[in-house]
N, CA, C and O atoms as a GROMACS GRO file, in nm:
protein
  628
    1MET      N    1   1.879   0.299  -0.227
    1MET     CA    2   1.864   0.172  -0.159
    1MET      C    3   1.725   0.170  -0.094
    1MET      O    4   1.685   0.268  -0.031
    2ASN      N    5   1.655   0.061  -0.108
    2ASN     CA    6   1.521   0.044  -0.053
    2ASN      C    7   1.528  -0.063   0.056
    2ASN      O    8   1.516  -0.182   0.027
    3LYS      N    9   1.547  -0.021   0.181
    3LYS     CA   10   1.560  -0.114   0.293
    3LYS      C   11   1.483  -0.062   0.413
    3LYS      O   12   1.492   0.056   0.446
    4VAL      N   13   1.407  -0.150   0.477
    4VAL     CA   14   1.324  -0.113   0.592
    4VAL      C   15   1.361  -0.204   0.709
    4VAL      O   16   1.372  -0.325   0.693
    5LEU      N   17   1.378  -0.144   0.826
    5LEU     CA   18   1.398  -0.217   0.951
    5LEU      C   19   1.294  -0.167   1.050
    5LEU      O   20   1.290  -0.048   1.081
    6LEU      N   21   1.209  -0.256   1.099
    6LEU     CA   22   1.103  -0.219   1.194
    6LEU      C   23   1.107  -0.311   1.314
    6LEU      O   24   1.137  -0.430   1.303
    7THR      N   25   1.076  -0.255   1.430
    7THR     CA   26   1.054  -0.334   1.550
    7THR      C   27   0.923  -0.287   1.609
    7THR      O   28   0.906  -0.169   1.638
    8GLY      N   29   0.829  -0.380   1.625
    8GLY     CA   30   0.698  -0.344   1.678
    8GLY      C   31   0.619  -0.466   1.716
    8GLY      O   32   0.672  -0.577   1.722
    9ARG      N   33   0.492  -0.446   1.742
    9ARG     CA   34   0.402  -0.555   1.782
    9ARG      C   35   0.295  -0.578   1.677
    9ARG      O   36   0.245  -0.484   1.615
   10LEU      N   37   0.260  -0.706   1.656
   10LEU     CA   38   0.155  -0.740   1.562
   10LEU      C   39   0.021  -0.690   1.615
   10LEU      O   40  -0.011  -0.708   1.732
   11THR      N   41  -0.057  -0.627   1.528
   11THR     CA   42  -0.188  -0.576   1.568
   11THR      C   43  -0.297  -0.680   1.547
   11THR      O   44  -0.409  -0.664   1.596
   12ARG      N   45  -0.265  -0.787   1.475
   12ARG     CA   46  -0.361  -0.897   1.452
   12ARG      C   47  -0.283  -1.021   1.414
   12ARG      O   48  -0.165  -1.013   1.380
   13ASP      N   49  -0.348  -1.136   1.420
   13ASP     CA   50  -0.285  -1.260   1.375
   13ASP      C   51  -0.258  -1.252   1.226
   13ASP      O   52  -0.336  -1.192   1.152
   14PRO      N   53  -0.149  -1.313   1.179
   14PRO     CA   54  -0.123  -1.314   1.035
   14PRO      C   55  -0.233  -1.386   0.959
   14PRO      O   56  -0.288  -1.486   1.006
   15GLU      N   57  -0.265  -1.335   0.842
   15GLU     CA   58  -0.364  -1.398   0.754
   15GLU      C   59  -0.286  -1.472   0.646
   15GLU      O   60  -0.221  -1.410   0.562
   16LEU      N   61  -0.291  -1.605   0.649
   16LEU     CA   62  -0.215  -1.689   0.557
   16LEU      C   63  -0.306  -1.737   0.444
   16LEU      O   64  -0.413  -1.792   0.469
   17ARG      N   65  -0.262  -1.716   0.320
   17ARG     CA   66  -0.338  -1.760   0.204
   17ARG      C   67  -0.245  -1.832   0.107
   17ARG      O   68  -0.123  -1.813   0.110
   18SER      N   69  -0.304  -1.915   0.022
   18SER     CA   70  -0.229  -1.980  -0.086
   18SER      C   71  -0.283  -1.928  -0.218
   18SER      O   72  -0.405  -1.924  -0.238
   19LEU      N   73  -0.194  -1.890  -0.307
   19LEU     CA   74  -0.234  -1.841  -0.438
   19LEU      C   75  -0.255  -1.959  -0.533
   19LEU      O   76  -0.214  -2.071  -0.503
   20ALA      N   77  -0.318  -1.933  -0.646
   20ALA     CA   78  -0.342  -2.037  -0.745
   20ALA      C   79  -0.210  -2.097  -0.794
   20ALA      O   80  -0.206  -2.214  -0.833
   21SER      N   81  -0.104  -2.018  -0.792
   21SER     CA   82   0.028  -2.065  -0.836
   21SER      C   83   0.092  -2.159  -0.734
   21SER      O   84   0.193  -2.222  -0.764
   22GLY      N   85   0.034  -2.168  -0.615
   22GLY     CA   86   0.088  -2.253  -0.510
   22GLY      C   87   0.173  -2.176  -0.409
   22GLY      O   88   0.214  -2.233  -0.308
   23SER      N   89   0.200  -2.051  -0.434
   23SER     CA   90   0.278  -1.970  -0.342
   23SER      C   91   0.195  -1.934  -0.219
   23SER      O   92   0.076  -1.908  -0.229
   24ALA      N   93   0.261  -1.933  -0.104
   24ALA     CA   94   0.195  -1.892   0.020
   24ALA      C   95   0.226  -1.745   0.043
   24ALA      O   96   0.336  -1.698   0.015
   25VAL      N   97   0.127  -1.672   0.094
   25VAL     CA   98   0.146  -1.531   0.128
   25VAL      C   99   0.076  -1.504   0.261
   25VAL      O  100  -0.038  -1.545   0.283
   26ALA      N  101   0.148  -1.435   0.349
   26ALA     CA  102   0.090  -1.397   0.479
   26ALA      C  103   0.093  -1.245   0.489
   26ALA      O  104   0.190  -1.181   0.449
   27THR      N  105  -0.014  -1.190   0.542
   27THR     CA  106  -0.022  -1.045   0.563
   27THR      C  107  -0.056  -1.018   0.708
   27THR      O  108  -0.135  -1.091   0.769
   28PHE      N  109   0.002  -0.913   0.763
   28PHE     CA  110  -0.029  -0.870   0.898
   28PHE      C  111   0.016  -0.725   0.913
   28PHE      O  112   0.083  -0.671   0.825
   29ALA      N  113  -0.022  -0.664   1.022
   29ALA     CA  114   0.016  -0.525   1.048
   29ALA      C  115   0.101  -0.520   1.174
   29ALA      O  116   0.081  -0.597   1.268
   30VAL      N  117   0.196  -0.428   1.174
   30VAL     CA  118   0.286  -0.409   1.287
   30VAL      C  119   0.271  -0.264   1.334
   30VAL      O  120   0.273  -0.172   1.253
   31ALA      N  121   0.258  -0.246   1.464
   31ALA     CA  122   0.250  -0.112   1.523
   31ALA      C  123   0.385  -0.074   1.580
   31ALA      O  124   0.446  -0.152   1.654
   32THR      N  125   0.431   0.045   1.546
   32THR     CA  126   0.555   0.098   1.602
   32THR      C  127   0.523   0.229   1.672
   32THR      O  128   0.419   0.290   1.646
   33ASN      N  129   0.611   0.272   1.760
   33ASN     CA  130   0.591   0.397   1.833
   33ASN      C  131   0.698   0.498   1.794
   33ASN      O  132   0.815   0.464   1.778
   34GLU      N  133   0.655   0.621   1.779
   34GLU     CA  134   0.746   0.732   1.755
   34GLU      C  135   0.743   0.819   1.880
   34GLU      O  136   0.638   0.870   1.918
   35PHE      N  137   0.858   0.834   1.943
   35PHE     CA  138   0.866   0.914   2.065
   35PHE      C  139   0.896   1.058   2.025
   35PHE      O  140   0.997   1.086   1.960
   36ARG      N  141   0.807   1.150   2.066
   36ARG     CA  142   0.817   1.289   2.022
   36ARG      C  143   0.875   1.382   2.129
   36ARG      O  144   0.889   1.501   2.103
   37GLY      N  145   0.908   1.333   2.245
   37GLY     CA  146   0.958   1.417   2.353
   37GLY      C  147   0.846   1.460   2.444
   37GLY      O  148   0.728   1.444   2.411
   38ASN      N  149   0.881   1.513   2.559
   38ASN     CA  150   0.783   1.554   2.659
   38ASN      C  151   0.688   1.441   2.698
   38ASN      O  152   0.573   1.466   2.735
   39GLY      N  153   0.736   1.317   2.688
   39GLY     CA  154   0.654   1.202   2.724
   39GLY      C  155   0.546   1.167   2.625
   39GLY      O  156   0.461   1.082   2.654
   40LYS      N  157   0.547   1.230   2.508
   40LYS     CA  158   0.444   1.202   2.407
   40LYS      C  159   0.498   1.102   2.304
   40LYS      O  160   0.615   1.103   2.268
   41GLU      N  161   0.409   1.017   2.260
   41GLU     CA  162   0.444   0.923   2.154
   41GLU      C  163   0.325   0.906   2.061
   41GLU      O  164   0.210   0.932   2.097
   42ARG      N  165   0.356   0.861   1.940
   42ARG     CA  166   0.252   0.841   1.839
   42ARG      C  167   0.271   0.705   1.776
   42ARG      O  168   0.382   0.668   1.738
   43ALA      N  169   0.164   0.630   1.764
   43ALA     CA  170   0.169   0.498   1.703
   43ALA      C  171   0.159   0.510   1.552
   43ALA      O  172   0.085   0.593   1.499
   44GLU      N  173   0.235   0.428   1.484
   44GLU     CA  174   0.231   0.419   1.338
   44GLU      C  175   0.207   0.272   1.304
   44GLU      O  176   0.261   0.183   1.369
   45TYR      N  177   0.126   0.248   1.202
   45TYR     CA  178   0.090   0.112   1.164
   45TYR      C  179   0.143   0.082   1.025
   45TYR      O  180   0.130   0.163   0.933
   46HIS      N  181   0.204  -0.036   1.010
   46HIS     CA  182   0.268  -0.075   0.885
   46HIS      C  183   0.211  -0.209   0.838
   46HIS      O  184   0.207  -0.305   0.914
   47ASN      N  185   0.167  -0.214   0.713
   47ASN     CA  186   0.121  -0.339   0.654
   47ASN      C  187   0.242  -0.418   0.606
   47ASN      O  188   0.330  -0.363   0.540
   48VAL      N  189   0.246  -0.547   0.641
   48VAL     CA  190   0.360  -0.632   0.607
   48VAL      C  191   0.310  -0.750   0.524
   48VAL      O  192   0.206  -0.808   0.553
   49VAL      N  193   0.387  -0.784   0.420
   49VAL     CA  194   0.357  -0.899   0.335
   49VAL      C  195   0.479  -0.991   0.337
   49VAL      O  196   0.592  -0.946   0.324
   50VAL      N  197   0.454  -1.121   0.355
   50VAL     CA  198   0.560  -1.220   0.359
   50VAL      C  199   0.524  -1.331   0.261
   50VAL      O  200   0.407  -1.369   0.250
   51TRP      N  201   0.623  -1.384   0.190
   51TRP     CA  202   0.597  -1.482   0.084
   51TRP      C  203   0.660  -1.619   0.115
   51TRP      O  204   0.755  -1.629   0.193
   52ASP      N  205   0.604  -1.722   0.053
   52ASP     CA  206   0.655  -1.859   0.047
   52ASP      C  207   0.675  -1.922   0.184
   52ASP      O  208   0.586  -1.914   0.269
   53ARG      N  209   0.790  -1.984   0.209
   53ARG     CA  210   0.813  -2.059   0.333
   53ARG      C  211   0.807  -1.967   0.455
   53ARG      O  212   0.754  -2.005   0.559
   54LEU      N  213   0.862  -1.847   0.443
   54LEU     CA  214   0.858  -1.753   0.554
   54LEU      C  215   0.713  -1.718   0.589
   54LEU      O  216   0.681  -1.697   0.706
   55ALA      N  217   0.626  -1.711   0.489
   55ALA     CA  218   0.484  -1.685   0.513
   55ALA      C  219   0.421  -1.799   0.594
   55ALA      O  220   0.343  -1.774   0.686
   56GLN      N  221   0.455  -1.922   0.561
   56GLN     CA  222   0.401  -2.036   0.634
   56GLN      C  223   0.448  -2.036   0.779
   56GLN      O  224   0.370  -2.066   0.870
   57VAL      N  225   0.575  -2.004   0.801
   57VAL     CA  226   0.630  -2.001   0.936
   57VAL      C  227   0.565  -1.888   1.016
   57VAL      O  228   0.530  -1.908   1.133
   58CYS      N  229   0.548  -1.773   0.956
   58CYS     CA  230   0.483  -1.660   1.025
   58CYS      C  231   0.339  -1.695   1.060
   58CYS      O  232   0.294  -1.666   1.171
   59GLY      N  233   0.267  -1.758   0.968
   59GLY     CA  234   0.129  -1.797   0.994
   59GLY      C  235   0.118  -1.897   1.107
   59GLY      O  236   0.019  -1.898   1.180
   60GLN      N  237   0.221  -1.981   1.124
   60GLN     CA  238   0.218  -2.084   1.226
   60GLN      C  239   0.260  -2.031   1.363
   60GLN      O  240   0.198  -2.067   1.464
   61TYR      N  241   0.361  -1.948   1.369
   61TYR     CA  242   0.421  -1.911   1.497
   61TYR      C  243   0.389  -1.770   1.548
   61TYR      O  244   0.405  -1.744   1.667
   62LEU      N  245   0.344  -1.680   1.461
   62LEU     CA  246   0.320  -1.543   1.506
   62LEU      C  247   0.174  -1.522   1.544
   62LEU      O  248   0.085  -1.587   1.490
   63GLY      N  249   0.151  -1.430   1.636
   63GLY     CA  250   0.015  -1.398   1.678
   63GLY      C  251   0.007  -1.255   1.727
   63GLY      O  252   0.108  -1.190   1.751
   64LYS      N  253  -0.114  -1.209   1.740
   64LYS     CA  254  -0.142  -1.072   1.784
   64LYS      C  255  -0.069  -1.042   1.915
   64LYS      O  256  -0.071  -1.121   2.009
   65GLY      N  257  -0.006  -0.925   1.918
   65GLY     CA  258   0.062  -0.879   2.039
   65GLY      C  259   0.208  -0.916   2.048
   65GLY      O  260   0.279  -0.862   2.132
   66GLN      N  261   0.254  -1.009   1.964
   66GLN     CA  262   0.394  -1.048   1.971
   66GLN      C  263   0.484  -0.938   1.916
   66GLN      O  264   0.448  -0.869   1.821
   67GLN      N  265   0.600  -0.925   1.976
   67GLN     CA  266   0.696  -0.826   1.929
   67GLN      C  267   0.787  -0.892   1.826
   67GLN      O  268   0.838  -1.002   1.848
   68VAL      N  269   0.807  -0.823   1.714
   68VAL     CA  270   0.889  -0.876   1.605
   68VAL      C  271   0.982  -0.768   1.552
   68VAL      O  272   0.956  -0.648   1.565
   69ALA      N  273   1.091  -0.813   1.491
   69ALA     CA  274   1.181  -0.725   1.416
   69ALA      C  275   1.171  -0.770   1.271
   69ALA      O  276   1.184  -0.889   1.241
   70ILE      N  277   1.148  -0.676   1.182
   70ILE     CA  278   1.126  -0.707   1.041
   70ILE      C  279   1.228  -0.634   0.956
   70ILE      O  280   1.256  -0.516   0.978
   71GLU      N  281   1.281  -0.706   0.859
   71GLU     CA  282   1.370  -0.646   0.761
   71GLU      C  283   1.310  -0.674   0.624
   71GLU      O  284   1.265  -0.786   0.596
   72GLY      N  285   1.310  -0.574   0.539
   72GLY     CA  286   1.253  -0.592   0.406
   72GLY      C  287   1.267  -0.467   0.322
   72GLY      O  288   1.360  -0.389   0.340
   73ARG      N  289   1.172  -0.450   0.230
   73ARG     CA  290   1.174  -0.334   0.140
   73ARG      C  291   1.033  -0.278   0.129
   73ARG      O  292   0.935  -0.348   0.154
   74LEU      N  293   1.025  -0.151   0.091
   74LEU     CA  294   0.895  -0.088   0.067
   74LEU      C  295   0.849  -0.117  -0.075
   74LEU      O  296   0.929  -0.119  -0.168
   75GLN      N  297   0.720  -0.138  -0.088
   75GLN     CA  298   0.661  -0.160  -0.221
   75GLN      C  299   0.528  -0.086  -0.224
   75GLN      O  300   0.445  -0.103  -0.135
   76THR      N  301   0.506  -0.006  -0.327
   76THR     CA  302   0.380   0.066  -0.343
   76THR      C  303   0.307   0.011  -0.464
   76THR      O  304   0.362   0.002  -0.574
   77ARG      N  305   0.183  -0.026  -0.442
   77ARG     CA  306   0.097  -0.073  -0.552
   77ARG      C  307  -0.006   0.034  -0.581
   77ARG      O  308  -0.046   0.108  -0.491
   78GLN      N  309  -0.048   0.042  -0.706
   78GLN     CA  310  -0.156   0.134  -0.740
   78GLN      C  311  -0.255   0.063  -0.832
   78GLN      O  312  -0.217  -0.024  -0.910
   79TRP      N  313  -0.382   0.102  -0.821
   79TRP     CA  314  -0.486   0.044  -0.904
   79TRP      C  315  -0.600   0.144  -0.914
   79TRP      O  316  -0.612   0.237  -0.834
   80ASP      N  317  -0.684   0.122  -1.014
   80ASP     CA  318  -0.804   0.203  -1.034
   80ASP      C  319  -0.924   0.118  -0.998
   80ASP      O  320  -0.934   0.003  -1.040
   81ASP      N  321  -1.017   0.175  -0.921
   81ASP     CA  322  -1.136   0.099  -0.884
   81ASP      C  323  -1.243   0.112  -0.992
   81ASP      O  324  -1.219   0.170  -1.098
   82ASP      N  325  -1.360   0.056  -0.964
   82ASP     CA  326  -1.470   0.055  -1.062
   82ASP      C  327  -1.515   0.194  -1.102
   82ASP      O  328  -1.564   0.214  -1.214
   83ARG      N  329  -1.500   0.290  -1.012
   83ARG     CA  330  -1.544   0.428  -1.041
   83ARG      C  331  -1.434   0.510  -1.108
   83ARG      O  332  -1.453   0.628  -1.140
   84GLY      N  333  -1.319   0.448  -1.130
   84GLY     CA  334  -1.209   0.519  -1.195
   84GLY      C  335  -1.119   0.594  -1.099
   84GLY      O  336  -1.029   0.665  -1.144
   85ALA      N  337  -1.140   0.579  -0.969
   85ALA     CA  338  -1.056   0.646  -0.870
   85ALA      C  339  -0.926   0.567  -0.853
   85ALA      O  340  -0.927   0.444  -0.846
   86ARG      N  341  -0.816   0.637  -0.847
   86ARG     CA  342  -0.686   0.574  -0.831
   86ARG      C  343  -0.656   0.556  -0.682
   86ARG      O  344  -0.679   0.646  -0.602
   87HIS      N  345  -0.603   0.439  -0.647
   87HIS     CA  346  -0.568   0.406  -0.509
   87HIS      C  347  -0.422   0.364  -0.503
   87HIS      O  348  -0.369   0.306  -0.598
   88TRP      N  349  -0.357   0.393  -0.389
   88TRP     CA  350  -0.221   0.350  -0.365
   88TRP      C  351  -0.215   0.278  -0.233
   88TRP      O  352  -0.288   0.311  -0.140
   89LYS      N  353  -0.127   0.179  -0.223
   89LYS     CA  354  -0.106   0.109  -0.098
   89LYS      C  355   0.044   0.079  -0.087
   89LYS      O  356   0.103   0.016  -0.175
   90THR      N  357   0.102   0.125   0.022
   90THR     CA  358   0.244   0.099   0.047
   90THR      C  359   0.255  -0.009   0.154
   90THR      O  360   0.191  -0.001   0.259
   91GLU      N  361   0.338  -0.110   0.127
   91GLU     CA  362   0.354  -0.223   0.216
   91GLU      C  363   0.503  -0.251   0.237
   91GLU      O  364   0.586  -0.209   0.156
   92VAL      N  365   0.533  -0.320   0.344
   92VAL     CA  366   0.668  -0.370   0.367
   92VAL      C  367   0.668  -0.515   0.321
   92VAL      O  368   0.593  -0.598   0.373
   93VAL      N  369   0.752  -0.547   0.223
   93VAL     CA  370   0.769  -0.686   0.180
   93VAL      C  371   0.887  -0.740   0.260
   93VAL      O  372   1.002  -0.705   0.233
   94ALA      N  373   0.858  -0.826   0.356
   94ALA     CA  374   0.959  -0.873   0.452
   94ALA      C  375   1.044  -0.984   0.391
   94ALA      O  376   0.993  -1.074   0.324
   95THR      N  377   1.173  -0.975   0.417
   95THR     CA  378   1.267  -1.082   0.379
   95THR      C  379   1.318  -1.155   0.501
   95THR      O  380   1.371  -1.266   0.490
   96SER      N  381   1.302  -1.094   0.619
   96SER     CA  382   1.345  -1.156   0.744
   96SER      C  383   1.251  -1.110   0.855
   96SER      O  384   1.216  -0.993   0.864
   97VAL      N  385   1.211  -1.204   0.941
   97VAL     CA  386   1.125  -1.174   1.055
   97VAL      C  387   1.186  -1.242   1.177
   97VAL      O  388   1.210  -1.362   1.175
   98GLU      N  389   1.210  -1.165   1.282
   98GLU     CA  390   1.262  -1.220   1.407
   98GLU      C  391   1.156  -1.205   1.516
   98GLU      O  392   1.101  -1.097   1.536
   99MET      N  393   1.129  -1.314   1.586
   99MET     CA  394   1.034  -1.312   1.696
   99MET      C  395   1.110  -1.265   1.821
   99MET      O  396   1.201  -1.335   1.866
  100LEU      N  397   1.074  -1.150   1.875
  100LEU     CA  398   1.143  -1.094   1.990
  100LEU      C  399   1.076  -1.129   2.122
  100LEU      O  400   1.140  -1.121   2.227
  101SER      N  401   0.949  -1.166   2.118
  101SER     CA  402   0.880  -1.205   2.240
  101SER      C  403   0.858  -1.355   2.236
  101SER      O  404   0.891  -1.421   2.137
  102GLY      N  405   0.804  -1.408   2.342
  102GLY     CA  406   0.784  -1.552   2.352
  102GLY      C  407   0.669  -1.602   2.268
  102GLY      O  408   0.623  -1.537   2.174
  103ARG      N  409   0.624  -1.721   2.305
  103ARG     CA  410   0.517  -1.786   2.232
  103ARG      C  411   0.385  -1.713   2.246
  103ARG      O  412   0.366  -1.629   2.335
  104ARG      N  413   0.294  -1.748   2.156
  104ARG     CA  414   0.159  -1.691   2.163
  104ARG      C  415   0.085  -1.746   2.284
  104ARG      O  416   0.118  -1.854   2.334
  105LYS      N  417  -0.014  -1.673   2.328
  105LYS     CA  418  -0.095  -1.714   2.443
  105LYS      C  419  -0.159  -1.850   2.419
  105LYS      O  420  -0.165  -1.933   2.510
  106ARG      N  421  -0.207  -1.874   2.298
  106ARG     CA  422  -0.275  -2.002   2.273
  106ARG      C  423  -0.178  -2.119   2.278
  106ARG      O  424  -0.220  -2.232   2.304
  107ASP      N  425  -0.046  -2.097   2.253
  107ASP     CA  426   0.052  -2.203   2.267
  107ASP      C  427   0.066  -2.242   2.414
  107ASP      O  428   0.076  -2.361   2.446
  108TYR      N  429   0.066  -2.142   2.504
  108TYR     CA  430   0.071  -2.170   2.647
  108TYR      C  431  -0.055  -2.245   2.690
  108TYR      O  432  -0.048  -2.339   2.769
  109GLU      N  433  -0.171  -2.203   2.638
  109GLU     CA  434  -0.297  -2.269   2.673
  109GLU      C  435  -0.297  -2.414   2.626
  109GLU      O  436  -0.342  -2.502   2.699
  110ALA      N  437  -0.246  -2.440   2.506
  110ALA     CA  438  -0.240  -2.576   2.453
  110ALA      C  439  -0.148  -2.662   2.539
  110ALA      O  440  -0.178  -2.778   2.567
  111GLU      N  441  -0.034  -2.604   2.580
  111GLU     CA  442   0.060  -2.678   2.664
  111GLU      C  443  -0.003  -2.711   2.799
  111GLU      O  444   0.015  -2.821   2.851
  112THR      N  445  -0.077  -2.615   2.856
  112THR     CA  446  -0.143  -2.637   2.984
  112THR      C  447  -0.247  -2.747   2.974
  112THR      O  448  -0.255  -2.834   3.060
  113LEU      N  449  -0.326  -2.744   2.867
  113LEU     CA  450  -0.427  -2.848   2.847
  113LEU      C  451  -0.363  -2.984   2.827
  113LEU      O  452  -0.414  -3.084   2.877
  114ALA      N  453  -0.253  -2.990   2.754
  114ALA     CA  454  -0.184  -3.117   2.731
  114ALA      C  455  -0.126  -3.171   2.861
  114ALA      O  456  -0.133  -3.291   2.887
  115THR      N  457  -0.069  -3.084   2.943
  115THR     CA  458  -0.014  -3.126   3.072
  115THR      C  459  -0.126  -3.177   3.162
  115THR      O  460  -0.110  -3.276   3.233
  116GLN      N  461  -0.239  -3.109   3.157
  116GLN     CA  462  -0.354  -3.149   3.237
  116GLN      C  463  -0.404  -3.287   3.192
  116GLN      O  464  -0.434  -3.372   3.276
  117ALA      N  465  -0.411  -3.309   3.062
  117ALA     CA  466  -0.457  -3.439   3.010
  117ALA      C  467  -0.360  -3.550   3.048
  117ALA      O  468  -0.402  -3.660   3.084
  118ALA      N  469  -0.230  -3.522   3.040
  118ALA     CA  470  -0.129  -3.622   3.075
  118ALA      C  471  -0.134  -3.655   3.223
  118ALA      O  472  -0.120  -3.771   3.262
  119SER      N  473  -0.155  -3.552   3.306
  119SER     CA  474  -0.162  -3.577   3.450
  119SER      C  475  -0.287  -3.655   3.486
  119SER      O  476  -0.285  -3.738   3.577
  120ASP      N  477  -0.398  -3.629   3.416
  120ASP     CA  478  -0.522  -3.703   3.441
  120ASP      C  479  -0.503  -3.851   3.409
  120ASP      O  480  -0.548  -3.938   3.484
  121SER      N  481  -0.436  -3.879   3.298
  121SER     CA  482  -0.415  -4.019   3.259
  121SER      C  483  -0.312  -4.088   3.349
  121SER      O  484  -0.316  -4.210   3.364
  122ALA      N  485  -0.219  -4.010   3.410
  122ALA     CA  486  -0.119  -4.067   3.500
  122ALA      C  487  -0.169  -4.075   3.643
  122ALA      O  488  -0.105  -4.136   3.728
  123GLY      N  489  -0.284  -4.012   3.672
  123GLY     CA  490  -0.342  -4.016   3.805
  123GLY      C  491  -0.278  -3.921   3.905
  123GLY      O  492  -0.285  -3.944   4.025
  124ILE      N  493  -0.214  -3.814   3.854
  124ILE     CA  494  -0.156  -3.715   3.945
  124ILE      C  495  -0.217  -3.579   3.915
  124ILE      O  496  -0.276  -3.558   3.809
  125SER      N  497  -0.201  -3.487   4.009
  125SER     CA  498  -0.259  -3.354   3.990
  125SER      C  499  -0.176  -3.275   3.888
  125SER      O  500  -0.058  -3.304   3.869
  126PRO      N  501  -0.238  -3.175   3.822
  126PRO     CA  502  -0.164  -3.093   3.726
  126PRO      C  503  -0.043  -3.025   3.787
  126PRO      O  504   0.060  -3.010   3.721
  127ASN      N  505  -0.053  -2.982   3.914
  127ASN     CA  506   0.062  -2.918   3.980
  127ASN      C  507   0.176  -3.017   3.998
  127ASN      O  508   0.292  -2.982   3.977
  128GLU      N  509   0.143  -3.141   4.039
  128GLU     CA  510   0.246  -3.243   4.053
  128GLU      C  511   0.309  -3.276   3.919
  128GLU      O  512   0.429  -3.298   3.910
  129ALA      N  513   0.227  -3.279   3.814
  129ALA     CA  514   0.278  -3.307   3.680
  129ALA      C  515   0.376  -3.199   3.637
  129ALA      O  516   0.480  -3.229   3.578
  130ALA      N  517   0.343  -3.074   3.666
  130ALA     CA  518   0.433  -2.964   3.631
  130ALA      C  519   0.562  -2.972   3.710
  130ALA      O  520   0.670  -2.943   3.657
  131GLU      N  521   0.552  -3.013   3.840
  131GLU     CA  522   0.670  -3.021   3.924
  131GLU      C  523   0.764  -3.133   3.880
  131GLU      O  524   0.886  -3.113   3.877
  132VAL      N  525   0.710  -3.249   3.845
  132VAL     CA  526   0.795  -3.360   3.805
  132VAL      C  527   0.828  -3.358   3.657
  132VAL      O  528   0.907  -3.439   3.609
  133GLY      N  529   0.768  -3.267   3.584
  133GLY     CA  530   0.801  -3.250   3.442
  133GLY      C  531   0.743  -3.358   3.354
  133GLY      O  532   0.816  -3.416   3.273
  134VAL      N  533   0.616  -3.387   3.366
  134VAL     CA  534   0.551  -3.485   3.281
  134VAL      C  535   0.558  -3.438   3.137
  134VAL      O  536   0.509  -3.329   3.105
  135MET      N  537   0.618  -3.519   3.050
  135MET     CA  538   0.628  -3.482   2.909
  135MET      C  539   0.500  -3.523   2.839
  135MET      O  540   0.450  -3.634   2.858
  136THR      N  541   0.449  -3.432   2.759
  136THR     CA  542   0.326  -3.459   2.687
  136THR      C  543   0.355  -3.474   2.539
  136THR      O  544   0.466  -3.447   2.494
  137ALA      N  545   0.255  -3.518   2.465
  137ALA     CA  546   0.270  -3.528   2.320
  137ALA      C  547   0.300  -3.392   2.260
  137ALA      O  548   0.377  -3.381   2.165
  138ALA      N  549   0.238  -3.288   2.315
  138ALA     CA  550   0.263  -3.153   2.265
  138ALA      C  551   0.408  -3.115   2.286
  138ALA      O  552   0.468  -3.050   2.201
  139ASP      N  553   0.466  -3.155   2.401
  139ASP     CA  554   0.607  -3.124   2.428
  139ASP      C  555   0.699  -3.194   2.329
  139ASP      O  556   0.796  -3.134   2.283
  140SER      N  557   0.670  -3.319   2.297
  140SER     CA  558   0.760  -3.395   2.212
  140SER      C  559   0.749  -3.357   2.065
  140SER      O  560   0.843  -3.380   1.989
  141THR      N  561   0.636  -3.299   2.022
  141THR     CA  562   0.622  -3.264   1.881
  141THR      C  563   0.638  -3.116   1.854
  141THR      O  564   0.638  -3.073   1.738
  142THR      N  565   0.653  -3.038   1.960
  142THR     CA  566   0.664  -2.893   1.942
  142THR      C  567   0.802  -2.858   1.891
  142THR      O  568   0.902  -2.907   1.943
  143ASP      N  569   0.808  -2.774   1.790
  143ASP     CA  570   0.933  -2.725   1.734
  143ASP      C  571   1.003  -2.638   1.837
  143ASP      O  572   0.937  -2.574   1.919
  144GLU      N  573   1.137  -2.635   1.834
  144GLU     CA  574   1.211  -2.550   1.927
  144GLU      C  575   1.169  -2.405   1.916
  144GLU      O  576   1.172  -2.331   2.014
  145ALA      N  577   1.129  -2.365   1.797
  145ALA     CA  578   1.087  -2.226   1.778
  145ALA      C  579   0.966  -2.193   1.863
  145ALA      O  580   0.956  -2.083   1.916
  146ALA      N  581   0.875  -2.287   1.878
  146ALA     CA  582   0.754  -2.261   1.954
  146ALA      C  583   0.779  -2.268   2.104
  146ALA      O  584   0.699  -2.217   2.182
  147THR      N  585   0.890  -2.332   2.146
  147THR     CA  586   0.917  -2.345   2.288
  147THR      C  587   1.020  -2.244   2.335
  147THR      O  588   1.067  -2.254   2.448
  148ALA      N  589   1.054  -2.148   2.253
  148ALA     CA  590   1.150  -2.043   2.292
  148ALA      C  591   1.094  -1.964   2.407
  148ALA      O  592   0.975  -1.932   2.410
  149GLU      N  593   1.178  -1.931   2.503
  149GLU     CA  594   1.136  -1.850   2.618
  149GLU      C  595   1.130  -1.704   2.577
  149GLU      O  596   1.178  -1.667   2.470
  150ASP      N  597   1.071  -1.620   2.664
  150ASP     CA  598   1.051  -1.480   2.635
  150ASP      C  599   1.181  -1.407   2.605
  150ASP      O  600   1.181  -1.313   2.526
  151ASP      N  601   1.292  -1.446   2.667
  151ASP     CA  602   1.416  -1.374   2.649
  151ASP      C  603   1.499  -1.426   2.532
  151ASP      O  604   1.610  -1.377   2.509
  152GLN      N  605   1.449  -1.522   2.457
  152GLN     CA  606   1.521  -1.573   2.343
  152GLN      C  607   1.466  -1.513   2.215
  152GLN      O  608   1.354  -1.463   2.212
  153VAL      N  609   1.547  -1.519   2.112
  153VAL     CA  610   1.509  -1.462   1.982
  153VAL      C  611   1.501  -1.575   1.881
  153VAL      O  612   1.590  -1.659   1.875
  154LEU      N  613   1.394  -1.578   1.802
  154LEU     CA  614   1.377  -1.675   1.696
  154LEU      C  615   1.387  -1.601   1.564
  154LEU      O  616   1.315  -1.504   1.541
  155VAL      N  617   1.475  -1.648   1.478
  155VAL     CA  618   1.490  -1.585   1.346
  155VAL      C  619   1.413  -1.668   1.247
  155VAL      O  620   1.439  -1.787   1.230
  156LEU      N  621   1.316  -1.605   1.180
  156LEU     CA  622   1.234  -1.671   1.080
  156LEU      C  623   1.278  -1.620   0.944
  156LEU      O  624   1.226  -1.519   0.896
  157ALA      N  625   1.370  -1.687   0.882
  157ALA     CA  626   1.418  -1.642   0.751
  157ALA      C  627   1.443  -1.760   0.661
  157ALA      O  628   1.484  -1.743   0.547
   0.00000   0.00000   0.00000
């Protein structure tokens, strides 16, 4: 059986690409920790590949530093370069991605800017707008997935 379960943090924002066939593919790396005892731990880095709709969702909602749980399978590719040297690359091909932490920092920044703009147009201070709950365009168009709080889990499958 070829099954992988990982929980870790993204080391960079996902890189989303579209292939000539029209398929979407997102790649990113996840860092996990191995606890060795005596207070020592070692970081391990895993390359992750996600395809089609899940790739689009990951590209939209995931960002560097977010904690995720990934389920998938291992896949090893091999190729020969121009000099004839053989190379191998092992990746996790994800079938399920769960967001374990909250929104990305830039989502919070966008929400803050939108609240500020709404309060400016309403003639009240940003603090008053936050207190009375001024709804902004960003609030009304944001998917529930992007507005999940830190203690909630979003399943991207």
